[in-house]
Residue, then its C-alpha position, 0 to 999 in steps of 0.5 A: m649734715i649735708k648743707v646749710t643755707i641762709v637763703p630764706r625758705g617760707r617762714a624759715l630764715g635758713a635751713a640745714w639738711y641732714l641725712p636721715e638716721e636709720r635707727q630703731i631706738t634712740t637713747k636719752e643722750q641722743m635725744l638730749d644732744e638733738m635738743c641741744a643742737t636745736l636750741g643752738g640758734r636761739a642760744a647763738e642769738d642770745l650769746f652773740l647778738g645779746k638779744i633774741s628774736t622770733g626766729a626760733m619759734n619752731d625750734l622751741e616748739r619742737v624741743t618742748k614737745q620732745s621734752y614732754g614726750m621724754i618725761a611723760y611718755l618715755g620715763m626719761s626723768d629723774k623725778l618721774p623715772n620709768l613711768c608712762y602717762y600716755n592715755n590712748d583713749e581718744y575720747s578722754f578729756s582727763k589727764p591720766y595723772s594728778e595736778h601734782t604730777s602735772e606740775l612735776i612734769d612741767e618742772e622737769v620739762k623746764r629743767m631739761i630745756n634750760e639745761q640743754y640751752s645752757r649746754a648749747k651756750e657753753i658749746l658756742s662760747k667754747h667755739r666762738e672763733e669757729h662760729n664767727q668763721l662759719a657765719q662769715l662763710l655763710i654770708e659770703k656763699e649763702v650755701i655751704f656744705a659738710e666739707d666747709v664745716e669740716c674745714i672750720f671745725g675739723k672732723r667729727l669725733w664720732a661717725s653718724r649712723s649714716e656715715e657708719i652705714i656708708a663705711a660698712k658698705q665700702k668695706t663689704p666686698d662686692k659679689e664679683s671679687e668674692p671667692e667661690k666655694k668648691s664642694d670640698n670646702v676649699l675656696e677658689e678665686k674666680 
């Protein structure tokens, strides 16, 4: 995360900016973590305000599409494992699966989203005091940065992929200080 703001932008009442992750594949666990985080706003409304609003519409759309993709295309379902129901025939008006399978997909989508919503509420409940501090800081500053979040919640337990890349680049010696090879395989300092 780079920064978070509560300054409205377009239809959004606030926004968070993240460094893009440069990964080629994504695990089911990573996708579920993303889904849980995306549902955090709706879960916070429900938990802290006791009511929900239209503010999470885009988040709900994203997690619904993501869970359908995970289940129907990526085979990431317990009830429909290792199956892909993708139909690349753009002119086809039929689903490549039965009505029963369609119902199973819908059930699995609901289960997956509800599990991540419950997980988001559990995490928020566990860190209620820190979230109150975060909300107060956002009200005061309107824009906060990763360092502000770290001061409240502490350092992340694991590095993000972008943090791993930055750390690896810092560990790699630059060309100026690398030893030069001699012809007899002996290293010599420049």
